[in-house]
One Martini backbone bead per residue (centre of mass of N, CA, C, O) as a GRO file, in nm:
protein
  379
    1UNK     BB    1 -10.232  -3.302 -15.044
    2UNK     BB    2 -10.512  -3.204 -14.963
    3UNK     BB    3 -10.561  -3.429 -14.747
    4UNK     BB    4 -10.318  -3.357 -14.564
    5UNK     BB    5 -10.406  -3.074 -14.501
    6UNK     BB    6 -10.675  -3.151 -14.368
    7UNK     BB    7 -10.553  -3.333 -14.151
    8UNK     BB    8 -10.381  -3.117 -14.012
    9UNK     BB    9 -10.614  -2.918 -13.941
   10UNK     BB   10 -10.773  -3.123 -13.779
   11UNK     BB   11 -10.565  -3.171 -13.556
   12UNK     BB   12 -10.540  -2.878 -13.465
   13UNK     BB   13 -10.838  -2.841 -13.385
   14UNK     BB   14 -10.847  -3.060 -13.172
   15UNK     BB   15 -10.626  -2.943 -12.994
   16UNK     BB   16 -10.763  -2.677 -12.932
   17UNK     BB   17 -11.012  -2.798 -12.797
   18UNK     BB   18 -10.867  -2.950 -12.575
   19UNK     BB   19 -10.718  -2.711 -12.445
   20UNK     BB   20 -10.969  -2.541 -12.392
   21UNK     BB   21 -11.104  -2.752 -12.210
   22UNK     BB   22 -10.885  -2.755 -11.992
   23UNK     BB   23 -10.906  -2.456 -11.912
   24UNK     BB   24 -11.205  -2.465 -11.838
   25UNK     BB   25 -11.189  -2.679 -11.619
   26UNK     BB   26 -10.986  -2.529 -11.441
   27UNK     BB   27 -11.158  -2.271 -11.395
   28UNK     BB   28 -11.390  -2.428 -11.249
   29UNK     BB   29 -11.195  -2.526 -11.004
   30UNK     BB   30 -11.142  -2.244 -10.930
   31UNK     BB   31 -11.136  -2.044 -10.638
   32UNK     BB   32 -11.272  -1.698 -10.629
   33UNK     BB   33 -11.351  -1.666 -10.357
   34UNK     BB   34 -11.351  -1.505 -10.082
   35UNK     BB   35 -11.170  -1.444  -9.791
   36UNK     BB   36 -11.299  -1.461  -9.472
   37UNK     BB   37 -11.180  -1.236  -9.222
   38UNK     BB   38 -11.224  -1.261  -8.884
   39UNK     BB   39 -11.228  -0.975  -8.649
   40UNK     BB   40 -11.154  -0.932  -8.305
   41UNK     BB   41 -11.169  -0.611  -8.143
   42UNK     BB   42 -11.067  -0.343  -7.978
   43UNK     BB   43 -11.181  -0.013  -7.931
   44UNK     BB   44 -10.916   0.166  -7.923
   45UNK     BB   45 -10.859   0.095  -8.257
   46UNK     BB   46 -11.096   0.191  -8.438
   47UNK     BB   47 -11.001   0.446  -8.591
   48UNK     BB   48 -10.756   0.318  -8.726
   49UNK     BB   49 -10.890   0.079  -8.876
   50UNK     BB   50 -11.091   0.251  -9.037
   51UNK     BB   51 -10.867   0.413  -9.189
   52UNK     BB   52 -10.675   0.153  -9.309
   53UNK     BB   53 -10.834  -0.106  -9.421
   54UNK     BB   54 -10.907  -0.005  -9.718
   55UNK     BB   55 -10.590  -0.049  -9.818
   56UNK     BB   56 -10.638  -0.349  -9.830
   57UNK     BB   57 -10.509  -0.606 -10.098
   58UNK     BB   58 -10.531  -0.910 -10.053
   59UNK     BB   59 -10.416  -1.255 -10.139
   60UNK     BB   60 -10.503  -1.615 -10.197
   61UNK     BB   61 -10.475  -1.791 -10.466
   62UNK     BB   62 -10.655  -1.547 -10.603
   63UNK     BB   63 -10.800  -1.474 -10.337
   64UNK     BB   64 -10.964  -1.247 -10.187
   65UNK     BB   65 -10.954  -1.039  -9.903
   66UNK     BB   66 -11.205  -1.026  -9.647
   67UNK     BB   67 -11.302  -0.807  -9.403
   68UNK     BB   68 -11.430  -0.885  -9.063
   69UNK     BB   69 -11.566  -0.684  -8.814
   70UNK     BB   70 -11.541  -0.677  -8.443
   71UNK     BB   71 -11.628  -0.502  -8.148
   72UNK     BB   72 -11.482  -0.518  -7.808
   73UNK     BB   73 -11.401  -0.602  -7.520
   74UNK     BB   74 -11.130  -0.768  -7.403
   75UNK     BB   75 -11.273  -0.964  -7.210
   76UNK     BB   76 -11.497  -1.045  -7.407
   77UNK     BB   77 -11.325  -1.181  -7.614
   78UNK     BB   78 -11.217  -1.429  -7.445
   79UNK     BB   79 -11.495  -1.524  -7.342
   80UNK     BB   80 -11.627  -1.578  -7.626
   81UNK     BB   81 -11.422  -1.798  -7.704
   82UNK     BB   82 -11.460  -1.992  -7.463
   83UNK     BB   83 -11.794  -2.016  -7.503
   84UNK     BB   84 -11.853  -1.993  -7.836
   85UNK     BB   85 -12.004  -1.718  -7.933
   86UNK     BB   86 -11.728  -1.696  -8.087
   87UNK     BB   87 -11.553  -1.740  -8.433
   88UNK     BB   88 -11.278  -1.625  -8.490
   89UNK     BB   89 -10.966  -1.590  -8.652
   90UNK     BB   90 -10.910  -1.310  -8.507
   91UNK     BB   91 -10.747  -1.148  -8.232
   92UNK     BB   92 -10.757  -0.799  -8.058
   93UNK     BB   93 -10.668  -0.703  -7.791
   94UNK     BB   94 -10.513  -0.467  -7.593
   95UNK     BB   95 -10.361  -0.723  -7.453
   96UNK     BB   96 -10.152  -0.983  -7.336
   97UNK     BB   97 -10.318  -1.044  -7.087
   98UNK     BB   98 -10.553  -1.187  -7.243
   99UNK     BB   99 -10.380  -1.402  -7.380
  100UNK     BB  100 -10.283  -1.540  -7.123
  101UNK     BB  101 -10.560  -1.629  -7.025
  102UNK     BB  102 -10.652  -1.784  -7.279
  103UNK     BB  103 -10.425  -1.985  -7.294
  104UNK     BB  104 -10.464  -2.116  -7.008
  105UNK     BB  105 -10.771  -2.176  -7.015
  106UNK     BB  106 -10.776  -2.354  -7.274
  107UNK     BB  107 -10.584  -2.567  -7.163
  108UNK     BB  108 -10.767  -2.659  -6.931
  109UNK     BB  109 -11.034  -2.720  -7.104
  110UNK     BB  110 -10.881  -2.865  -7.387
  111UNK     BB  111 -10.548  -2.928  -7.371
  112UNK     BB  112 -10.527  -2.671  -7.569
  113UNK     BB  113 -10.432  -2.392  -7.710
  114UNK     BB  114 -10.598  -2.132  -7.901
  115UNK     BB  115 -10.330  -1.965  -7.837
  116UNK     BB  116 -10.059  -1.799  -7.854
  117UNK     BB  117  -9.811  -1.652  -7.743
  118UNK     BB  118  -9.695  -1.362  -7.725
  119UNK     BB  119  -9.461  -1.325  -8.011
  120UNK     BB  120  -9.550  -1.493  -8.211
  121UNK     BB  121  -9.607  -1.526  -8.545
  122UNK     BB  122  -9.939  -1.549  -8.464
  123UNK     BB  123  -9.861  -1.303  -8.232
  124UNK     BB  124  -9.875  -0.962  -8.300
  125UNK     BB  125  -9.768  -0.656  -8.252
  126UNK     BB  126  -9.868  -0.312  -8.371
  127UNK     BB  127  -9.916  -0.154  -8.100
  128UNK     BB  128  -9.864   0.096  -7.831
  129UNK     BB  129  -9.951   0.165  -7.471
  130UNK     BB  130  -9.924   0.306  -7.176
  131UNK     BB  131  -9.962   0.356  -6.852
  132UNK     BB  132 -10.107   0.646  -6.694
  133UNK     BB  133 -10.098   0.951  -6.508
  134UNK     BB  134 -10.355   1.195  -6.475
  135UNK     BB  135 -10.299   1.541  -6.377
  136UNK     BB  136 -10.313   1.809  -6.201
  137UNK     BB  137 -10.037   1.981  -6.146
  138UNK     BB  138 -10.106   2.112  -5.874
  139UNK     BB  139 -10.162   1.837  -5.732
  140UNK     BB  140  -9.890   1.698  -5.782
  141UNK     BB  141  -9.719   1.913  -5.636
  142UNK     BB  142  -9.850   1.868  -5.356
  143UNK     BB  143  -9.725   1.568  -5.348
  144UNK     BB  144  -9.417   1.600  -5.479
  145UNK     BB  145  -9.348   1.495  -5.775
  146UNK     BB  146  -9.159   1.715  -5.899
  147UNK     BB  147  -8.946   1.712  -5.662
  148UNK     BB  148  -8.992   1.373  -5.674
  149UNK     BB  149  -8.948   1.166  -5.939
  150UNK     BB  150  -8.877   0.892  -5.747
  151UNK     BB  151  -9.134   0.849  -5.633
  152UNK     BB  152  -9.391   0.662  -5.488
  153UNK     BB  153  -9.680   0.690  -5.638
  154UNK     BB  154  -9.870   0.468  -5.522
  155UNK     BB  155  -9.822   0.525  -5.224
  156UNK     BB  156  -9.908   0.824  -5.234
  157UNK     BB  157 -10.186   0.783  -5.345
  158UNK     BB  158 -10.302   0.607  -5.120
  159UNK     BB  159 -10.253   0.811  -4.890
  160UNK     BB  160 -10.438   1.033  -5.012
  161UNK     BB  161 -10.705   0.875  -5.042
  162UNK     BB  162 -10.723   0.771  -4.722
  163UNK     BB  163 -10.712   1.043  -4.604
  164UNK     BB  164 -10.927   1.208  -4.386
  165UNK     BB  165 -10.815   1.509  -4.461
  166UNK     BB  166 -10.710   1.516  -4.727
  167UNK     BB  167 -10.586   1.814  -4.854
  168UNK     BB  168 -10.514   1.924  -4.570
  169UNK     BB  169 -10.244   1.750  -4.550
  170UNK     BB  170 -10.146   1.962  -4.810
  171UNK     BB  171 -10.255   2.265  -4.760
  172UNK     BB  172 -10.569   2.203  -4.910
  173UNK     BB  173 -10.882   2.222  -4.796
  174UNK     BB  174 -11.037   2.338  -5.058
  175UNK     BB  175 -11.020   2.041  -5.216
  176UNK     BB  176 -11.073   1.823  -5.022
  177UNK     BB  177 -11.077   1.526  -5.152
  178UNK     BB  178 -10.924   1.271  -5.297
  179UNK     BB  179 -10.956   1.208  -5.663
  180UNK     BB  180 -10.978   0.879  -5.793
  181UNK     BB  181 -10.949   0.700  -6.120
  182UNK     BB  182 -11.069   0.381  -6.248
  183UNK     BB  183 -11.108   0.091  -6.401
  184UNK     BB  184 -11.260  -0.207  -6.452
  185UNK     BB  185 -11.112  -0.519  -6.491
  186UNK     BB  186 -11.380  -0.655  -6.610
  187UNK     BB  187 -11.406  -0.411  -6.856
  188UNK     BB  188 -11.093  -0.307  -6.852
  189UNK     BB  189 -10.763  -0.301  -6.929
  190UNK     BB  190 -10.666  -0.055  -6.757
  191UNK     BB  191 -10.755  -0.179  -6.487
  192UNK     BB  192 -10.560  -0.421  -6.493
  193UNK     BB  193 -10.301  -0.256  -6.517
  194UNK     BB  194 -10.331  -0.101  -6.255
  195UNK     BB  195 -10.348  -0.342  -6.063
  196UNK     BB  196 -10.073  -0.461  -6.139
  197UNK     BB  197  -9.891  -0.218  -6.059
  198UNK     BB  198  -9.979  -0.193  -5.767
  199UNK     BB  199  -9.894  -0.479  -5.682
  200UNK     BB  200  -9.600  -0.474  -5.756
  201UNK     BB  201  -9.528  -0.224  -5.585
  202UNK     BB  202  -9.595  -0.331  -5.304
  203UNK     BB  203  -9.365  -0.573  -5.349
  204UNK     BB  204  -9.111  -0.459  -5.486
  205UNK     BB  205  -9.166  -0.554  -5.798
  206UNK     BB  206  -9.129  -0.685  -6.164
  207UNK     BB  207  -9.141  -0.993  -6.077
  208UNK     BB  208  -9.301  -1.284  -5.965
  209UNK     BB  209  -9.593  -1.288  -5.940
  210UNK     BB  210  -9.823  -1.421  -5.698
  211UNK     BB  211 -10.078  -1.562  -5.534
  212UNK     BB  212  -9.961  -1.518  -5.248
  213UNK     BB  213  -9.940  -1.216  -5.270
  214UNK     BB  214 -10.240  -1.136  -5.327
  215UNK     BB  215 -10.355  -1.296  -5.050
  216UNK     BB  216 -10.233  -1.119  -4.859
  217UNK     BB  217 -10.331  -0.951  -4.581
  218UNK     BB  218 -10.178  -0.679  -4.609
  219UNK     BB  219 -10.275  -0.619  -4.897
  220UNK     BB  220 -10.579  -0.631  -4.851
  221UNK     BB  221 -10.585  -0.388  -4.660
  222UNK     BB  222 -10.446  -0.173  -4.834
  223UNK     BB  223 -10.636  -0.200  -5.085
  224UNK     BB  224 -10.913  -0.171  -4.949
  225UNK     BB  225 -10.874   0.129  -4.879
  226UNK     BB  226 -10.842   0.230  -5.165
  227UNK     BB  227 -11.111   0.114  -5.289
  228UNK     BB  228 -11.320   0.285  -5.119
  229UNK     BB  229 -11.199   0.575  -5.276
  230UNK     BB  230 -11.247   0.470  -5.565
  231UNK     BB  231 -11.328   0.544  -5.884
  232UNK     BB  232 -11.542   0.352  -6.097
  233UNK     BB  233 -11.520   0.240  -6.440
  234UNK     BB  234 -11.562   0.133  -6.786
  235UNK     BB  235 -11.402   0.384  -6.930
  236UNK     BB  236 -11.122   0.540  -7.032
  237UNK     BB  237 -11.236   0.771  -7.208
  238UNK     BB  238 -11.434   0.886  -6.996
  239UNK     BB  239 -11.230   0.977  -6.787
  240UNK     BB  240 -11.081   1.176  -6.971
  241UNK     BB  241 -11.326   1.353  -7.039
  242UNK     BB  242 -11.402   1.429  -6.737
  243UNK     BB  243 -11.142   1.570  -6.643
  244UNK     BB  244 -11.178   1.792  -6.859
  245UNK     BB  245 -11.479   1.888  -6.812
  246UNK     BB  246 -11.469   1.900  -6.465
  247UNK     BB  247 -11.218   1.858  -6.328
  248UNK     BB  248 -11.132   1.870  -5.983
  249UNK     BB  249 -11.431   1.822  -5.892
  250UNK     BB  250 -11.394   1.506  -5.982
  251UNK     BB  251 -11.069   1.499  -6.064
  252UNK     BB  252 -10.724   1.465  -5.993
  253UNK     BB  253 -10.697   1.154  -6.094
  254UNK     BB  254 -10.601   0.923  -6.364
  255UNK     BB  255 -10.611   0.602  -6.523
  256UNK     BB  256 -10.451   0.573  -6.843
  257UNK     BB  257 -10.378   0.602  -7.154
  258UNK     BB  258 -10.161   0.766  -7.341
  259UNK     BB  259 -10.338   0.793  -7.599
  260UNK     BB  260 -10.583   0.915  -7.448
  261UNK     BB  261 -10.440   1.166  -7.347
  262UNK     BB  262 -10.359   1.282  -7.624
  263UNK     BB  263 -10.650   1.335  -7.728
  264UNK     BB  264 -10.703   1.567  -7.472
  265UNK     BB  265 -10.495   1.798  -7.446
  266UNK     BB  266 -10.628   2.030  -7.608
  267UNK     BB  267 -10.903   2.032  -7.446
  268UNK     BB  268 -10.755   2.121  -7.165
  269UNK     BB  269 -10.685   2.388  -7.251
  270UNK     BB  270 -10.778   2.651  -7.032
  271UNK     BB  271 -10.946   2.533  -6.785
  272UNK     BB  272 -10.769   2.394  -6.499
  273UNK     BB  273 -10.504   2.405  -6.603
  274UNK     BB  274 -10.255   2.182  -6.597
  275UNK     BB  275 -10.216   1.884  -6.779
  276UNK     BB  276 -10.054   1.587  -6.660
  277UNK     BB  277  -9.805   1.338  -6.733
  278UNK     BB  278  -9.747   1.020  -6.569
  279UNK     BB  279  -9.495   0.779  -6.480
  280UNK     BB  280  -9.453   0.503  -6.358
  281UNK     BB  281  -9.184   0.321  -6.234
  282UNK     BB  282  -9.354   0.101  -6.375
  283UNK     BB  283  -9.457  -0.080  -6.667
  284UNK     BB  284  -9.736  -0.131  -6.901
  285UNK     BB  285  -9.855  -0.269  -7.204
  286UNK     BB  286 -10.063  -0.187  -7.467
  287UNK     BB  287  -9.997  -0.415  -7.749
  288UNK     BB  288 -10.192  -0.514  -7.963
  289UNK     BB  289 -10.253  -0.808  -8.054
  290UNK     BB  290 -10.240  -1.035  -8.334
  291UNK     BB  291 -10.433  -1.344  -8.326
  292UNK     BB  292 -10.432  -1.663  -8.437
  293UNK     BB  293 -10.629  -1.921  -8.425
  294UNK     BB  294 -10.652  -2.262  -8.291
  295UNK     BB  295 -10.882  -2.373  -8.522
  296UNK     BB  296 -11.094  -2.554  -8.733
  297UNK     BB  297 -11.194  -2.276  -8.890
  298UNK     BB  298 -10.885  -2.224  -8.946
  299UNK     BB  299 -10.738  -2.199  -9.224
  300UNK     BB  300 -10.461  -2.175  -9.416
  301UNK     BB  301 -10.565  -1.927  -9.572
  302UNK     BB  302 -10.627  -1.758  -9.316
  303UNK     BB  303 -10.346  -1.750  -9.205
  304UNK     BB  304 -10.226  -1.598  -9.448
  305UNK     BB  305 -10.418  -1.357  -9.436
  306UNK     BB  306 -10.334  -1.262  -9.154
  307UNK     BB  307 -10.038  -1.208  -9.220
  308UNK     BB  308 -10.091  -0.991  -9.432
  309UNK     BB  309 -10.242  -0.790  -9.251
  310UNK     BB  310 -10.019  -0.745  -9.042
  311UNK     BB  311  -9.808  -0.650  -9.241
  312UNK     BB  312  -9.972  -0.400  -9.320
  313UNK     BB  313  -9.989  -0.269  -9.030
  314UNK     BB  314  -9.651  -0.249  -9.036
  315UNK     BB  315  -9.638  -0.035  -9.222
  316UNK     BB  316  -9.538   0.282  -9.250
  317UNK     BB  317  -9.806   0.437  -9.316
  318UNK     BB  318  -9.983   0.296  -9.097
  319UNK     BB  319  -9.801   0.368  -8.851
  320UNK     BB  320  -9.817   0.676  -8.884
  321UNK     BB  321 -10.122   0.689  -8.812
  322UNK     BB  322 -10.091   0.585  -8.525
  323UNK     BB  323  -9.919   0.820  -8.421
  324UNK     BB  324 -10.132   1.043  -8.465
  325UNK     BB  325 -10.315   0.884  -8.228
  326UNK     BB  326 -10.075   0.802  -7.995
  327UNK     BB  327  -9.923   0.568  -8.080
  328UNK     BB  328  -9.685   0.312  -8.066
  329UNK     BB  329  -9.500   0.186  -8.291
  330UNK     BB  330  -9.372  -0.130  -8.409
  331UNK     BB  331  -9.218   0.020  -8.618
  332UNK     BB  332  -8.881   0.122  -8.600
  333UNK     BB  333  -8.891   0.353  -8.835
  334UNK     BB  334  -9.069   0.502  -8.632
  335UNK     BB  335  -9.043   0.806  -8.489
  336UNK     BB  336  -9.113   1.012  -8.193
  337UNK     BB  337  -8.919   1.292  -8.269
  338UNK     BB  338  -9.076   1.430  -8.461
  339UNK     BB  339  -9.220   1.732  -8.525
  340UNK     BB  340  -9.529   1.589  -8.558
  341UNK     BB  341  -9.521   1.457  -8.301
  342UNK     BB  342  -9.687   1.424  -8.002
  343UNK     BB  343  -9.417   1.395  -7.833
  344UNK     BB  344  -9.331   1.684  -7.912
  345UNK     BB  345  -9.582   1.870  -7.865
  346UNK     BB  346  -9.631   1.729  -7.548
  347UNK     BB  347  -9.381   1.752  -7.356
  348UNK     BB  348  -9.491   1.969  -7.148
  349UNK     BB  349  -9.709   1.736  -7.044
  350UNK     BB  350  -9.494   1.470  -7.002
  351UNK     BB  351  -9.404   1.336  -7.243
  352UNK     BB  352  -9.238   1.024  -7.323
  353UNK     BB  353  -9.023   0.815  -7.493
  354UNK     BB  354  -8.901   0.694  -7.248
  355UNK     BB  355  -8.934   0.405  -7.056
  356UNK     BB  356  -8.984   0.221  -6.819
  357UNK     BB  357  -8.978  -0.063  -6.690
  358UNK     BB  358  -9.113  -0.367  -6.734
  359UNK     BB  359  -9.329  -0.586  -6.637
  360UNK     BB  360  -9.415  -0.894  -6.585
  361UNK     BB  361  -9.599  -1.137  -6.732
  362UNK     BB  362  -9.832  -1.310  -6.612
  363UNK     BB  363 -10.016  -1.554  -6.563
  364UNK     BB  364 -10.338  -1.645  -6.601
  365UNK     BB  365 -10.379  -1.736  -6.308
  366UNK     BB  366 -10.284  -1.473  -6.170
  367UNK     BB  367 -10.483  -1.283  -6.314
  368UNK     BB  368 -10.739  -1.417  -6.204
  369UNK     BB  369 -10.671  -1.366  -5.909
  370UNK     BB  370 -10.670  -1.058  -5.935
  371UNK     BB  371 -10.966  -1.029  -6.021
  372UNK     BB  372 -11.086  -1.171  -5.772
  373UNK     BB  373 -10.970  -0.975  -5.570
  374UNK     BB  374 -11.122  -0.731  -5.669
  375UNK     BB  375 -11.412  -0.846  -5.627
  376UNK     BB  376 -11.387  -0.870  -5.313
  377UNK     BB  377 -11.339  -0.533  -5.291
  378UNK     BB  378 -11.605  -0.438  -5.506
  379UNK     BB  379 -11.880  -0.639  -5.416
   0.00000   0.00000   0.00000
């Protein structure tokens, strides 16, 4: 009896040791190292991402997700991916315009696109903001914009900019020449958006923009005259700051993001009259897509990590913070007409909840032609 009992406990002890050894071996094989998710993003959403990213606590197969950010200009983002100087897992330029260029260009160079078209499951918009024209209300009224809300803004703007009489043609010689500013499409997404809307408007269309349109002689002459008298800058934020700081002595009107205008509305109060926001007859959105690259360094774990992070950015609390900063949330549960929304607070400054129809996103080839067209007229 004693020997049987000893044998039984001996077998149990061996079993415990074996099971413990199996668990130990398995634990040694499990990779608990963090998944480093590198994200290259545009500067416009820097404040928002800095504010909300610390609240993200995702993991994949027990491995925590560690976010690694780098910010740069939207054009720089896709150029750095194309030339291989950066190898991020996720990119987020300001607009799907850059995604379109990167998609088409990488297809030409490598035979396969390194990124999906915007709107795919692995290329999702998280916030948006349209291009707007910000002007001193007195100047816009002199152009007749308030009296004729359906007026062709771009045509009238071009006519005012190139008129050799300046504001004297509008009964205000004391204002000098008409001063309009936009950013360089080579350096800023808002500049490319402005150029795209001006071009679409000239051809009286909202879709089907072609290379043949852009290189047409009549458009080259019309736009060339506008370009000679337009102030060009590198930064959308700088334009908005300067129209507020220096008033109409420097700019009568600038093309900026709606969110950028919202940032400065309070700062403009009481300076040089009312600063008003105007929406072009057709719009284009800076839709801030987050796109996972199709590259050999992007593992399946990183793909899942990227999906989790974008899901987090689309949650209600995170989207509400984006609205506070003037962005339009991609989450449809966040309404723009709440009492604390900037769209409610600044409605008197021209902010609108409903937007005009969007223009069609051209192919990457057409967008590159448009940028080359700009360079021929400004360099």
